[in-house]
N, C-alpha and C positions, 0 to 999 in steps of 0.2 A: 915259475915259466910266464912268459910273458907271450899275448896273443898275439896271432898271425898279423903281418900287417894289410891283409888281403881285407882280411875280415871288419876293419878301421874304414879302408878306400873303398870296398867294393858299392854299398850304397852310395856315398858321394859321386862314384864314377859313373856310377848310374843314373843319376838326378842331372848331371853336369851332360852326359849323353842325351838324355831325355831332351833336355832346355834345349841345347843344340840345335836336334833334332824341331823340335817347333818351332825355331828361327827359322831355320830354314826350308818347312810347310809354307810357313806364313810370309815371308818370301818369293815364296815361288808362288804361290795364290795372287798376294798383292800384284805380282805383272799381269794380270789375266785383264782382258777387258770388261769394262764396265758400261757396254752398250745394249747389254738386251732388255728389252721395253717386252712386257707383261701383257700378256691378250691380241699379237699381233703376231702376221707371221711363222713368228722365232717363235715364237711358244707353240707350234702345232708339230702333229707328227710326221718324221717324214718318211713315205713311202715308196721312194726309188722314183720321184719324180710323179707319181700318180697318183689318184682321188684317192683316199683313207674312204674303207667301206666301215660301215656305222658301226656300234659297238658288238651289238649283237651278235653283226658277221666275225669283228674280230674276237671273238672270244672264243677259246679254244674252250671244252669239256674235258675232265680228267678224263670219262671213258677213252675220249677218242686219241686224249695223249699218251694215257699209261698204254694202247693198244698193243703192238708190240711186244712189250711188257709183259702182257698178260699172254697172249697166243706164244712167246718162249716158255713161260714156264708155263704151261698150259696141263701136262703131264703131270706136275707136282700140286699144282693151284684148286683142281678140279675137285682131288681126291680129299684134301686139306680140309673143300668149303664145304661137305658134304660129311665130312667128320666134327665139324663144329655146328654141334646143334642151338645151344645158346639157352641149353639146361646146364642152371649150372653143378643138378648131384652127375648130368654127365661126366662134367670135367672136374669130378669130387672123387667118380669113381676111376677114371683117370689117375687122377695125383697119385690115390691110395693104393692101385694097381701098380705105379711106376719106382714106387716106394717102396712097397713090397719087394720087386726086384732086385732093387738098389742092394736093399737090407738083405737078399738071399746072394749076393753077387758079393758083400763085404763078406758078411759070414762063411760064403765056400772060399775066398782068398786067405782070409784068417784061420783058415782049418788046415791048408795046402801048404 
């Protein structure tokens, strides 16, 4: 029995499609204008015609950026933070306890 025709042609068709896509992308890119001048007003940040604030004022701290997320998840997040002590022994106790519970559940399910 011979191999299906698709297994032979699929890689060739994929390579041709990739080459055509690259050619179209290159032609599209080559139509752009090359008038950009580095170090002029063209390279400045556009801020709706206003003066751009200093970099320190533009910086958004992650605490402020995620404030809405933390506020919405506060009922979940606060107890979770309190449960994480950072002590490895606590995490191992939780791991052993959950493994024991899972083993008991599997044992009980197997007996029924």
